C-alpha positions as a Markdown table, in Angstrom:
| # | Residue | x | y | z |
|---|---|---|---|---|
| 1 | Met | -12.7 | -24.4 | -17.9 |
| 2 | Lys | -8.9 | -23.9 | -17.7 |
| 3 | Val | -7.5 | -20.7 | -16.1 |
| 4 | Leu | -3.9 | -19.5 | -15.9 |
| 5 | Phe | -3.3 | -17.1 | -13.0 |
| 6 | Leu | -0.4 | -14.8 | -13.4 |
| 7 | Thr | 0.2 | -13.4 | -9.9 |
| 8 | Lys | 2.8 | -10.9 | -8.9 |
| 9 | Tyr | 3.6 | -12.4 | -5.5 |
| 10 | Pro | 3.7 | -15.9 | -3.9 |
| 11 | Pro | 1.2 | -16.6 | -1.2 |
| 12 | Ala | 3.3 | -14.6 | 1.3 |
| 13 | Gly | 2.4 | -11.4 | -0.6 |
| 14 | Ala | -0.9 | -10.1 | 0.8 |
| 15 | Ser | -2.2 | -8.8 | -2.5 |
| 16 | Ser | -1.9 | -12.1 | -4.3 |
| 17 | Arg | -2.9 | -14.1 | -1.3 |
| 18 | Tyr | -6.2 | -12.1 | -0.8 |
| 19 | Arg | -7.0 | -11.7 | -4.5 |
| 20 | Val | -6.2 | -15.2 | -5.8 |
| 21 | Phe | -4.8 | -17.8 | -3.5 |
| 22 | Gln | -7.6 | -17.8 | -0.9 |
| 23 | Tyr | -10.2 | -18.4 | -3.7 |
| 24 | Leu | -8.5 | -21.5 | -5.1 |
| 25 | Pro | -10.5 | -24.0 | -3.0 |
| 26 | Tyr | -13.7 | -22.5 | -4.5 |
| 27 | Leu | -12.3 | -23.2 | -8.0 |
| 28 | Asp | -11.6 | -26.8 | -6.9 |
| 29 | Ala | -15.1 | -27.2 | -5.7 |
| 30 | Ala | -16.5 | -25.8 | -9.1 |
| 31 | Gly | -14.3 | -28.2 | -11.1 |
| 32 | Val | -12.2 | -25.5 | -12.6 |
| 33 | Asp | -8.8 | -26.6 | -13.9 |
| 34 | Tyr | -6.1 | -23.9 | -13.1 |
| 35 | Arg | -2.5 | -23.2 | -12.8 |
| 36 | Val | -0.9 | -20.4 | -10.8 |
| 37 | Gln | 2.5 | -18.9 | -11.9 |
| 38 | Ser | 3.9 | -16.2 | -9.6 |
| 39 | Phe | 6.4 | -13.7 | -10.9 |
| 40 | Met | 8.2 | -13.5 | -7.6 |
| 41 | Ser | 9.5 | -16.7 | -6.0 |
| 42 | Pro | 9.2 | -17.0 | -2.2 |
| 43 | Ala | 12.9 | -16.3 | -1.9 |
| 44 | Met | 12.7 | -13.2 | -4.2 |
| 45 | Tyr | 9.7 | -11.9 | -2.3 |
| 46 | Ala | 11.6 | -12.2 | 1.1 |
| 47 | Leu | 14.6 | -10.5 | -0.4 |
| 48 | Ala | 12.5 | -7.7 | -1.8 |
| 49 | Gln | 11.5 | -6.6 | 1.7 |
| 50 | Arg | 15.1 | -5.8 | 2.6 |
| 51 | Pro | 17.2 | -2.9 | 1.5 |
| 52 | Gly | 20.4 | -3.5 | -0.5 |
| 53 | His | 21.4 | -6.8 | -2.1 |
| 54 | Ala | 21.3 | -5.3 | -5.5 |
| 55 | Leu | 23.1 | -8.1 | -7.3 |
| 56 | Arg | 21.0 | -10.9 | -5.7 |
| 57 | Lys | 17.9 | -9.0 | -6.5 |
| 58 | Ser | 19.0 | -8.6 | -10.1 |
| 59 | Leu | 19.6 | -12.3 | -10.4 |
| 60 | His | 16.2 | -13.1 | -8.9 |
| 61 | Ala | 14.5 | -10.6 | -11.3 |
| 62 | Ala | 16.2 | -12.2 | -14.3 |
| 63 | Ala | 15.0 | -15.7 | -13.2 |
| 64 | Ala | 11.5 | -14.3 | -12.6 |
| 65 | Leu | 11.4 | -12.7 | -16.1 |
| 66 | Ala | 12.4 | -16.0 | -17.7 |
| 67 | Arg | 9.6 | -17.8 | -15.8 |
| 68 | Arg | 7.0 | -15.3 | -16.8 |
| 69 | Leu | 8.0 | -15.3 | -20.5 |
| 70 | Ala | 7.9 | -19.1 | -20.5 |
| 71 | Ala | 4.2 | -18.8 | -19.6 |
| 72 | Leu | 3.6 | -17.4 | -23.1 |
| 73 | Trp | 4.3 | -20.9 | -24.6 |
| 74 | Arg | 1.5 | -22.4 | -22.5 |
| 75 | Cys | -1.2 | -19.7 | -22.6 |
| 76 | Gly | -2.9 | -21.0 | -25.7 |
| 77 | Arg | -4.2 | -24.0 | -23.9 |
| 78 | Tyr | -6.2 | -21.9 | -21.4 |
| 79 | Asp | -9.8 | -20.5 | -21.6 |
| 80 | Leu | -8.9 | -17.5 | -19.5 |
| 81 | Ile | -5.9 | -15.7 | -18.3 |
| 82 | Phe | -6.2 | -13.9 | -14.9 |
| 83 | Leu | -3.6 | -11.1 | -14.4 |
| 84 | Gln | -3.2 | -10.2 | -10.8 |
| 85 | Arg | -1.6 | -6.8 | -11.2 |
| 86 | Glu | 0.6 | -6.6 | -14.3 |
| 87 | Cys | 2.3 | -9.5 | -16.1 |
| 88 | Leu | 5.7 | -7.7 | -15.9 |
| 89 | Pro | 6.5 | -5.1 | -13.3 |
| 90 | Leu | 8.4 | -2.8 | -15.7 |
| 91 | Gly | 8.3 | -1.7 | -19.3 |
| 92 | Pro | 5.5 | -1.7 | -21.8 |
| 93 | Pro | 2.6 | -4.2 | -21.5 |
| 94 | Leu | 4.0 | -6.6 | -24.1 |
| 95 | Met | 2.4 | -9.7 | -22.8 |
| 96 | Glu | -1.0 | -8.1 | -22.4 |
| 97 | Arg | -0.8 | -6.9 | -26.0 |
| 98 | Leu | 0.0 | -10.5 | -27.2 |
| 99 | Phe | -3.0 | -11.9 | -25.2 |
| 100 | Arg | -5.2 | -9.3 | -27.0 |
| 101 | Arg | -3.8 | -10.2 | -30.4 |
| 102 | Trp | -4.2 | -13.9 | -29.7 |
| 103 | Arg | -7.8 | -13.3 | -28.6 |
| 104 | Ile | -7.4 | -15.0 | -25.2 |
| 105 | Pro | -10.0 | -13.8 | -22.7 |
| 106 | Thr | -8.2 | -11.9 | -19.9 |
| 107 | Ile | -9.1 | -10.4 | -16.5 |
| 108 | Phe | -6.9 | -7.7 | -15.0 |
| 109 | Asp | -7.3 | -7.6 | -11.2 |
| 110 | Tyr | -6.0 | -4.6 | -9.2 |
| 111 | Asp | -6.5 | -3.3 | -5.6 |
| 112 | Asp | -4.2 | -0.3 | -5.6 |
| 113 | Ala | -3.9 | 2.9 | -7.7 |
| 114 | Leu | -1.2 | 1.4 | -9.9 |
| 115 | Phe | -1.5 | 4.3 | -12.4 |
| 116 | Ile | -0.2 | 6.6 | -9.7 |
| 117 | Val | 3.6 | 5.9 | -9.4 |
| 118 | Lys | 5.0 | 6.3 | -5.9 |
| 119 | Pro | 8.7 | 6.0 | -5.1 |
| 120 | Ser | 9.9 | 2.5 | -4.1 |
| 121 | Thr | 11.0 | 2.0 | -0.6 |
| 122 | His | 14.1 | -0.2 | -1.5 |
| 123 | Asn | 14.5 | 0.1 | -5.3 |
| 124 | Gly | 14.9 | 3.7 | -6.5 |
| 125 | Phe | 16.3 | 2.5 | -9.9 |
| 126 | Ala | 13.0 | 0.9 | -10.8 |
| 127 | Asp | 11.1 | 4.2 | -10.2 |
| 128 | Gly | 12.4 | 5.6 | -13.5 |
| 129 | Leu | 11.0 | 2.5 | -15.4 |
| 130 | Arg | 7.5 | 2.7 | -14.1 |
| 131 | Ser | 4.7 | 4.5 | -15.9 |
| 132 | Gly | 1.0 | 5.2 | -15.0 |
| 133 | Ala | 0.3 | 5.2 | -18.8 |
| 134 | Arg | 1.2 | 1.5 | -18.9 |
| 135 | Thr | -1.5 | 0.6 | -16.3 |
| 136 | Arg | -4.1 | 2.7 | -18.2 |
| 137 | Glu | -3.2 | 0.8 | -21.4 |
| 138 | Ile | -3.6 | -2.6 | -19.7 |
| 139 | Leu | -7.1 | -1.5 | -18.5 |
| 140 | Arg | -8.0 | -1.0 | -22.2 |
| 141 | Leu | -6.4 | -4.2 | -23.4 |
| 142 | Val | -8.2 | -6.7 | -21.2 |
| 143 | Asp | -11.7 | -8.1 | -21.4 |
| 144 | Cys | -12.6 | -7.3 | -17.8 |
| 145 | Val | -11.1 | -5.3 | -15.0 |
| 146 | Leu | -11.7 | -6.6 | -11.5 |
| 147 | Ala | -11.2 | -3.8 | -9.0 |
| 148 | Gly | -10.9 | -3.8 | -5.2 |
| 149 | Asn | -13.2 | -0.8 | -4.7 |
| 150 | Asp | -15.6 | 1.3 | -6.7 |
| 151 | Trp | -13.1 | 4.2 | -7.1 |
| 152 | Leu | -10.7 | 1.9 | -8.9 |
| 153 | Arg | -13.5 | 0.5 | -11.0 |
| 154 | Ala | -14.5 | 4.0 | -12.0 |
| 155 | Arg | -10.9 | 4.9 | -13.0 |
| 156 | Ala | -10.8 | 1.7 | -15.2 |
| 157 | Val | -14.0 | 2.9 | -16.9 |
| 158 | Asp | -12.5 | 6.4 | -17.4 |
| 159 | Ala | -9.4 | 4.8 | -19.0 |
| 160 | Gly | -11.6 | 2.9 | -21.5 |
| 161 | Ala | -12.0 | -0.6 | -20.0 |
| 162 | Ala | -14.3 | -2.8 | -22.0 |
| 163 | Ala | -15.9 | -4.0 | -18.7 |
| 164 | Ala | -15.2 | -3.4 | -15.1 |
| 165 | Arg | -16.7 | -4.5 | -11.8 |
| 166 | Thr | -15.9 | -4.4 | -8.1 |
| 167 | Leu | -15.0 | -7.4 | -6.1 |
| 168 | His | -14.2 | -6.5 | -2.5 |
| 169 | Val | -11.4 | -8.2 | -0.5 |
| 170 | Ala | -12.7 | -11.2 | 1.4 |
| 171 | Glu | -11.7 | -12.4 | 4.9 |
| 172 | Asp | -11.3 | -16.1 | 5.8 |
| 173 | Leu | -13.2 | -16.0 | 9.1 |
| 174 | Ala | -12.6 | -19.6 | 9.8 |
| 175 | Arg | -8.9 | -18.8 | 10.0 |
| 176 | Cys | -9.1 | -15.2 | 11.3 |
| 177 | Thr | -10.9 | -15.9 | 14.5 |
| 178 | Arg | -12.1 | -13.2 | 16.9 |
| 179 | Arg | -9.7 | -12.1 | 19.6 |
| 180 | Pro | -10.6 | -13.1 | 23.2 |
| 181 | Ala | -11.2 | -10.4 | 25.7 |
| 182 | His | -8.0 | -9.1 | 27.2 |
| 183 | Ala | -7.5 | -8.7 | 31.0 |
| 184 | Gly | -5.0 | -6.4 | 32.8 |
| 185 | Ala | -4.1 | -2.7 | 32.7 |
| 186 | Ala | -1.5 | -2.9 | 29.8 |
| 187 | Thr | -2.9 | -1.8 | 26.5 |
| 188 | Thr | -1.3 | -2.6 | 23.1 |
| 189 | Ile | -1.9 | -0.5 | 20.0 |
| 190 | Gly | -1.0 | -2.5 | 16.9 |
| 191 | Trp | -0.1 | -2.1 | 13.3 |
| 192 | Leu | 0.2 | -4.9 | 10.8 |
| 193 | Gly | 1.7 | -4.4 | 7.3 |
| 194 | Ser | 4.9 | -4.4 | 5.3 |
| 195 | Pro | 8.1 | -2.4 | 5.2 |
| 196 | Ser | 6.7 | -0.4 | 2.3 |
| 197 | Thr | 3.8 | 1.1 | 4.3 |
| 198 | Glu | 5.4 | 1.3 | 7.7 |
| 199 | Lys | 6.5 | 4.8 | 6.9 |
| 200 | Tyr | 2.9 | 6.0 | 7.4 |
| 201 | Leu | 3.3 | 5.4 | 11.2 |
| 202 | Asp | 5.4 | 8.6 | 11.1 |
| 203 | Leu | 2.0 | 10.4 | 10.6 |
| 204 | Leu | 1.1 | 9.3 | 14.2 |
| 205 | Arg | 4.3 | 10.1 | 15.9 |
| 206 | Glu | 3.1 | 13.1 | 17.9 |
| 207 | Pro | -0.3 | 11.5 | 18.9 |
| 208 | Leu | 1.4 | 8.4 | 20.0 |
| 209 | Arg | 3.9 | 10.3 | 22.1 |
| 210 | Ala | 1.1 | 12.2 | 23.8 |
| 211 | Leu | -0.8 | 9.0 | 24.5 |
| 212 | Cys | 2.3 | 7.3 | 26.0 |
| 213 | Arg | 2.8 | 10.2 | 28.3 |
| 214 | Arg | -0.8 | 10.0 | 29.5 |
| 215 | His | -0.8 | 6.1 | 29.7 |
| 216 | Pro | 2.5 | 4.8 | 30.9 |
| 217 | Gln | 1.4 | 1.2 | 30.4 |
| 218 | Leu | 0.8 | 1.7 | 26.7 |
| 219 | Arg | 3.0 | 0.1 | 24.0 |
| 220 | Leu | 3.1 | -0.1 | 20.2 |
| 221 | Leu | 3.4 | -3.5 | 18.5 |
| 222 | Val | 4.5 | -3.4 | 14.9 |
| 223 | Val | 4.2 | -6.6 | 12.9 |
| 224 | Gly | 5.8 | -6.7 | 9.5 |
| 225 | Gly | 7.8 | -3.5 | 9.7 |
| 226 | Gly | 11.0 | -3.2 | 11.6 |
| 227 | Ala | 12.1 | 0.4 | 11.1 |
| 228 | Phe | 9.8 | 2.6 | 13.2 |
| 229 | Ala | 11.4 | 3.8 | 16.4 |
| 230 | Asp | 10.9 | 6.7 | 18.9 |
| 231 | Pro | 12.5 | 7.2 | 22.3 |
| 232 | Gln | 9.2 | 8.4 | 23.7 |
| 233 | Ile | 7.1 | 5.4 | 22.4 |
| 234 | Pro | 7.7 | 1.8 | 23.7 |
| 235 | Val | 7.8 | -0.2 | 20.5 |
| 236 | Glu | 8.0 | -4.0 | 19.9 |
| 237 | His | 8.8 | -5.3 | 16.4 |
| 238 | Arg | 7.8 | -8.7 | 15.2 |
| 239 | Arg | 8.6 | -10.3 | 11.9 |
| 240 | Trp | 5.4 | -11.1 | 9.9 |
| 241 | Asp | 4.7 | -14.8 | 9.6 |
| 242 | Tyr | 1.6 | -16.2 | 8.1 |
| 243 | Ala | 1.4 | -19.0 | 10.6 |
| 244 | Arg | 1.6 | -16.5 | 13.5 |
| 245 | Glu | -0.4 | -13.7 | 12.0 |
| 246 | Val | -3.7 | -14.4 | 13.8 |
| 247 | Ala | -2.0 | -14.8 | 17.1 |
| 248 | Asp | -0.2 | -11.5 | 16.6 |
| 249 | Leu | -3.5 | -9.8 | 15.8 |
| 250 | His | -5.0 | -11.2 | 19.0 |
| 251 | Ala | -2.3 | -9.3 | 20.9 |
| 252 | Phe | -3.7 | -6.0 | 19.7 |
| 253 | Asp | -6.2 | -4.0 | 21.7 |
| 254 | Val | -6.5 | -1.4 | 19.0 |
| 255 | Gly | -5.4 | -1.5 | 15.3 |
| 256 | Leu | -4.0 | 1.4 | 13.3 |
| 257 | Met | -4.4 | 2.2 | 9.6 |
| 258 | Pro | -2.8 | 5.6 | 8.8 |
| 259 | Leu | -2.8 | 6.8 | 5.2 |
| 260 | Pro | -1.6 | 10.0 | 3.6 |
| 261 | Leu | -4.3 | 12.5 | 2.6 |
| 262 | Glu | -3.7 | 12.2 | -1.2 |
| 263 | Glu | -5.3 | 10.7 | -4.3 |
| 264 | Trp | -3.2 | 7.5 | -4.0 |
| 265 | Ser | -5.0 | 6.6 | -0.8 |
| 266 | Leu | -8.3 | 6.5 | -2.7 |
| 267 | Gly | -7.1 | 3.3 | -4.3 |
| 268 | Lys | -6.7 | 1.4 | -1.1 |
| 269 | Ser | -9.2 | -1.3 | -0.5 |
| 270 | Gly | -9.3 | -1.3 | 3.3 |
| 271 | Gly | -7.5 | -4.6 | 3.7 |
| 272 | Lys | -5.6 | -3.7 | 6.9 |
| 273 | Ala | -8.7 | -2.3 | 8.6 |
| 274 | Arg | -10.9 | -5.2 | 7.5 |
| 275 | Thr | -8.4 | -7.7 | 8.9 |
| 276 | Tyr | -8.5 | -5.9 | 12.2 |
| 277 | Met | -12.3 | -6.0 | 12.2 |
| 278 | Ala | -12.3 | -9.7 | 11.3 |
| 279 | Ala | -10.0 | -10.4 | 14.3 |
| 280 | Gly | -12.2 | -8.4 | 16.6 |
| 281 | Val | -9.8 | -5.6 | 17.0 |
| 282 | Pro | -11.3 | -2.0 | 17.0 |
| 283 | Ala | -9.6 | -0.1 | 14.2 |
| 284 | Val | -8.7 | 3.6 | 14.0 |
| 285 | Cys | -8.2 | 4.6 | 10.3 |
| 286 | Thr | -7.7 | 7.6 | 8.2 |
| 287 | Gly | -11.1 | 8.7 | 6.9 |
| 288 | Ile | -10.3 | 8.6 | 3.2 |
| 289 | Gly | -11.5 | 6.6 | 0.3 |
| 290 | Phe | -12.9 | 3.1 | 0.8 |
| 291 | Asn | -12.4 | 3.4 | 4.6 |
| 292 | Asn | -15.4 | 5.7 | 4.7 |
| 293 | Glu | -17.5 | 2.9 | 3.2 |
| 294 | Leu | -16.0 | 0.1 | 5.2 |
| 295 | Ile | -16.3 | 1.6 | 8.7 |
| 296 | Arg | -19.3 | 3.2 | 10.4 |
| 297 | Asp | -17.6 | 5.8 | 12.5 |
| 298 | Gly | -18.0 | 5.2 | 16.3 |
| 299 | Glu | -19.8 | 1.9 | 15.7 |
| 300 | Thr | -17.5 | -0.5 | 13.8 |
| 301 | Gly | -14.3 | 1.6 | 14.1 |
| 302 | Phe | -13.2 | 5.2 | 14.1 |
| 303 | Leu | -12.4 | 7.5 | 11.1 |
| 304 | Val | -10.0 | 10.3 | 11.7 |
| 305 | Arg | -7.9 | 12.7 | 9.7 |
| 306 | Glu | -6.1 | 15.3 | 11.8 |
| 307 | Pro | -3.5 | 14.5 | 14.5 |
| 308 | Ala | -5.8 | 15.8 | 17.3 |
| 309 | Glu | -8.5 | 13.4 | 16.0 |
| 310 | Trp | -6.1 | 10.5 | 16.1 |
| 311 | Glu | -5.2 | 11.3 | 19.7 |
| 312 | Ala | -8.8 | 11.7 | 20.8 |
| 313 | Ala | -10.0 | 8.5 | 19.3 |
| 314 | Leu | -7.1 | 6.4 | 20.6 |
| 315 | Asp | -7.4 | 8.0 | 24.0 |
| 316 | Arg | -11.0 | 6.9 | 24.2 |
| 317 | Leu | -10.3 | 3.4 | 23.2 |
| 318 | Val | -7.2 | 3.0 | 25.5 |
| 319 | Gly | -9.2 | 4.2 | 28.5 |
| 320 | Asp | -12.4 | 2.3 | 27.9 |
| 321 | Ala | -12.2 | -1.5 | 27.7 |
| 322 | Thr | -16.0 | -1.8 | 27.4 |
| 323 | Leu | -16.0 | 0.5 | 24.3 |
| 324 | Arg | -13.3 | -1.6 | 22.7 |
| 325 | Glu | -15.3 | -4.8 | 23.2 |
| 326 | Arg | -18.5 | -3.2 | 21.9 |
| 327 | Val | -16.8 | -1.9 | 18.7 |
| 328 | Ala | -14.9 | -5.2 | 18.2 |
| 329 | Ala | -18.1 | -7.2 | 18.3 |
| 330 | Ala | -19.9 | -4.9 | 15.9 |
| 331 | Ala | -16.9 | -4.9 | 13.5 |
| 332 | Arg | -16.6 | -8.7 | 13.5 |
| 333 | Ala | -20.4 | -9.0 | 12.8 |
| 334 | Asp | -20.1 | -6.5 | 9.9 |
| 335 | Val | -17.3 | -8.5 | 8.2 |
| 336 | Glu | -19.3 | -11.7 | 8.7 |
| 337 | Gln | -22.2 | -10.1 | 6.9 |
| 338 | Arg | -20.4 | -8.2 | 4.1 |
| 339 | Tyr | -17.0 | -9.6 | 3.4 |
| 340 | Ser | -16.8 | -13.3 | 4.4 |
| 341 | Leu | -14.9 | -15.6 | 2.1 |
| 342 | Glu | -17.9 | -17.9 | 2.0 |
| 343 | Arg | -19.9 | -15.0 | 0.5 |
| 344 | Leu | -17.3 | -13.6 | -2.0 |
| 345 | Gly | -15.7 | -16.9 | -3.1 |
| 346 | Pro | -18.6 | -18.0 | -5.3 |
| 347 | Gln | -18.8 | -14.5 | -6.8 |
| 348 | Phe | -15.1 | -14.8 | -7.8 |
| 349 | Val | -15.8 | -18.1 | -9.5 |
| 350 | Ala | -18.8 | -16.7 | -11.3 |
| 351 | Val | -16.9 | -13.7 | -12.7 |
| 352 | Leu | -14.2 | -16.1 | -14.1 |
| 353 | Gln | -16.9 | -18.3 | -15.7 |
| 354 | Glu | -18.7 | -15.4 | -17.2 |
| 355 | Val | -15.6 | -13.8 | -18.8 |
| 356 | Ala | -14.3 | -17.2 | -20.1 |
| 357 | Gly | -17.8 | -17.9 | -21.4 |
| 358 | His | -17.6 | -15.0 | -23.7 |
| 359 | Gly | -14.9 | -16.8 | -25.7 |
| 360 | Arg | -12.1 | -15.4 | -27.7 |
| 361 | Arg | -12.6 | -11.9 | -29.1 |
| 362 | Gly | -12.9 | -11.3 | -32.8 |
């Protein structure tokens, strides 16, 4: 079997790394021949995280478009095309329509509510070129939709997908080891993410201010953001780096996953919370969507919605090291049982083999 993976990001992009790149060793073990072509180069991805630089971004985008269109000339030699998100970030789904016309088996993988268009953090011009209708058309064009949670799978079925199934995000537990127990009075509340989602820390500004007044030794460690600041909250920013990610997670005593209380959040697949859990960090998360399935409230993490609930849950964890360790142990064990890469990797390969085995559609 030969598979062409068309990913949106290079390995530095969490979505592509978790949904494609981490499974490649399982394809090697199964004897699957594959090629990965990322729309964004590493340089383009790094630049996309920064505001401004419109000309450089435009040049990178033109080069990315040329690389992606060049993939059309090679697609006929593959038994399966795996679309990690859309082929092209803007405009109508032209490539997906061609794959359908050429009867090449295709899988469309998504782990966000892409049919709900949210404003871009750094590229407002592109907002006018996005359309939720395009994503719904892609869902109908492909042979199989692979969704990050059951809500996304159901939305694919509603849109008319020929087949849809859920494959949860896996955690590489050999890499993401459990955090050792911390000693000392200082407590670190941590957040790991990207500049596009750092804005949701604003939802916790008042609870964090109250906690810092009550616990003078408290600090907030933000990894992968860079913008959040408050004179009443001691904040340390660190640039995200894959080689240092686990060490940064081990510096957390508590992990945060705030989300807005809106439909878009139903498409989130719990990646941030699950990474905290895998690292043995007790997570406090907005109780919406898949988070309610991922976390057993009070046992493997905490589910909250209102500011007072955020403050109460964080206050309990900051003041009780024994509680933190108990929740951390339960969370790590739960990820080992339900979301390990060893468990989900073979499932990923099996889905690819099944869809490719159906052959080219008539």
